[in-house]
Structures are given as C-alpha cells and as structure tokens.
N, C-alpha and C positions, 0 to 999 in steps of 0.2 A: 371244824367254824369257830371263832373267834366269837368270843361273851363281853358285855359291856357288864362290869359289877357293879350296883352300887357302893357309893360311897356312907358310910352311917354316920350322918351330918352332926347326931351329939355327942359322938365324940372324937371330932373331925378337928387334930390342933390346928390346920389350917383356916377353918370354917369364917372367923372372922375377915380375910384379910381374902378369901375368897366370892364373899360378899361382896365386901369394899368393895375390889376391882371390879366386881363384873354388874353391880347393881347402881352405887353407887358413884366410880369414876371410873368406867371403861377406862383400858387401857391397854396395848401393845408394847411388850418389850421387843427391840430389836440389838442386835449385836453384828460386830461382822470383825472376820481374824482372819490372822494369816495361820495355814497350816501345815509344818514342815514333811512335803512329802519325799524327800533327798533319797529316803528306804523305799518308798514305794513304787513307781513310776518304775525307777531301773529293776525291782524286783517281778512286776506287774509284766513288764515287758520280755523278759528274760523266761517266764516263763510262757509267752504266747499266748496272755491272758490282754482283757480292757482295763482299762481303768475306770472309766464311769461306770460299771457294774461294780468297781472294787468298792470305789468312793460309794457310791451309793447303798453297799453291804454295809462296811461299817460306820455310815449314818442309820442307819437300820441296827445295828448292833446295838450300841451304845443307846437307842431312844428306848429300847424294849429294858434296858436296865430300870428305870427309874419312872413310877406312876404317871409323877406331872409331865411325861410325856408323851402319857396315852389319854388323856383326858376326856372327856366327850360328853353328849348330854345326853339324855334317852329321850323319850319319845313326849314327857310330860315334865322336861326340863330340869330337873334332875341333876347331879354330879353324878358320871361314873370312871372308871378304870374300865379301860379295855384289857382282858390278857395275856394281849398278846395285838403289832400294829404293824401293817408291813406298807413296804414305800412305793409310791406313786411319782413316776419320773419323766422327764419333758426327752421324746424325740425329735431333732428337726427335721424339715423336709426341706431343705435347700431349692428346689425347683419351684414350691410358691412361696417358697422366707414365708412357711407357720409352721406350729409346732401341736405335737397330741402327746396327752398324757395317757402314760399304760404305768400298771401295777403287776408286781409278781410278789408270792408267797414268801416270807422272808422264813430262811432253812439255812442251813450250812451251804459254806463260800460255795464249792463246787459245783452244787445245785440251780444253789441262787445265781453264779456268775454264768450259768450256759443257758435257766428261763431267761434271764434279762438280756442276755448277747442276741438271742434268739428272737424278742420283742421287737430291740431295737431293730434289726435287718428286717422285719417283716414288718413293719409299720413306717420305716423312713419314709415311705409315700403316701402316707395317709392323708386323706382328705379329710378327716372330723377332727374335731377337738377327745374323743371318747373313740378310738376302733376296737373297744374289748364291751362297749358297748355302754351305756346312761341309764340309770345311775348308776358311780362306781360300789364299791362296796365302801361302807361304813369306816372300819378302822382302817385307813389311810391316814396317812403324811406326806406329805409335797417334798419331793425335791426338785431344781430347775435348775439349767444348767447355761453360763454366756461363756464357752469356751471362746472366743473371740476378742475378746477384754481381759485386762485385769482391771478390779475394785478396788475402793477403801469404805463406799459403802453403797448399800443395798434394803431398800425401802420399801415394802407390798402395801399397801394401803385401800380395806374389803371395807367397800359400803354399809355392807349385811353382815360383818363379819366377829359381831361383838359375842352370839354363841356358839363361834368357831376354836376349841380352845387344841386342835393339833397342830404341832409344830411346821414352821414352814423354810426354808432352804434353799439357801443357793449356790451353786459353786462357778468360779471365775477360772480366767487363762492363768497357768503357771507363769510365775514371775522370779528370775536369777537373782539372786538377793548374796553377793557372794558366790560362794562353796555351794550354797544352800540353793533350793528347789520351792518355790514358796507358792500354795491354791488359797487366794481368798473365798473367806467361805461365809454370809451373811446368816444369819439365822432372828428367827422370830416366833413370838408366840403371846397367847393370851398371858396377861400378867396374873388372872385370877387362878389359872393352874402352875406358873412358876413364875420366881424374883430373879435375881442378878446370882444369885447365890448358885441356883440347878443348870441355869445356863453358865455359867462358869463351872462349875463339875463335867459336864457333858459334854464341852470343850475341849475340858484337861485329858477328858476318857478318853477322845475320839485321837488324841493327840497321838495317848500311849497305843493306840490300837493300830494308830498308822503310822508307827513309827518299829514296830515288830509286823513286818508283814508276810514274815519265812514262818509263824505261827498258826497262820491262818491262810494262807494261799494255796497250800494245795490238800 
C-alpha cells in the first residue's frame, strides 16, 4: 500500500513557491509537446503488444522518478509525497460514446501491460465512470486519450482543482512528419507542485525512454 510521507516544510527549499502558488496566486501549468514514437510503435507491434498500455507505463515510469509529480495533501491540508503513484487511464465505450476510468498498479512492464490490457478488454462496455469502484485509490495520476485526432493544445479546467496536485496527461492521434511518427502529449499540474523546469525534465525523460523500447518491452 502506498504511503503519503509528510514534507518537512521547515526545511523545504520549495516552501515559499508552494505557498505562493497555493494560497496567493493559485495557478495550473499546462504544456503540449510532440513525442517521437517512431521507435516505440513498430517495436510494440512486432512484439504483439498494445501501444496504449506501453504509453501509460512509460508515463508512470517517469512520473514516479520525481517527487514533484507525486505530491498530494493529507487530511489536514499539509503537503506530502507518495512513495509511489499508479496510473488511472480512460477506456472508451464506442456504443455509448462514453468512457470509464480504470487503474492498475505500477510494476514491471510485462506485468503492467497484461493487467492494463485485461482492464481495457473487461471494461470496454462499462456503463459507469468508475467500474472498479468509487472512490478510486488516492495515489493516482490521470491519463486520457483522444486517438481520433491530433492536437496542438489541450487544457482542463477543474472548478475544485486547487487542492489537486497529481499531474494529468492527454494523448493524441499519431501524425506523420516526414519519416517521423509523432504523438501529441498534453500535461498539466498545479504550479505549487512543479514549475516549467520540472515539466521539461519529465518530457525529456519520457522522450528518452520511448526512444529505446528494446530496453523495457520484454
């Protein structure tokens, strides 16, 4: 079970920035980037695997590397860092034109892929938003997919989101750019948790991970 470990705010170098963007000027950061999936897509297909679980696992890998993307508030409103977070990802119901949210524990890729693929198949016809039960576990971050179109920007606006610190990711449809296959990725996070530097580092890590699928697909 994941543990939310309290932040020692008396010795926290980010304390003033956290308090500014949480209390004085609540702000969300958004960024949309292109991810080169030219190596990932054919490798996944050649292995007889699915791209969506691979993309979600790659996101979970880089998210779990950094405390800025594992932040949450405890029951008293104090900041803490989860020792591990798991991905919650959307599954589309084509008959109802709705989606549900499912989640899987982050683990090594083969085990995660099989679990995620099973959840996708099991809940493709779900008629409720949370078929695994509500409320979901607290140590989740969000991944959604819009595979029907590419995009240059996506923004989410949460009315009650100022105490929500988990990152949110949106994946888009591939597009060809010369000999390169690109996938748009939008990411958002509370500015109290992370700055542009942290988002850029996460994106760069993700690009590096996805460019070497032979190191983790099997």
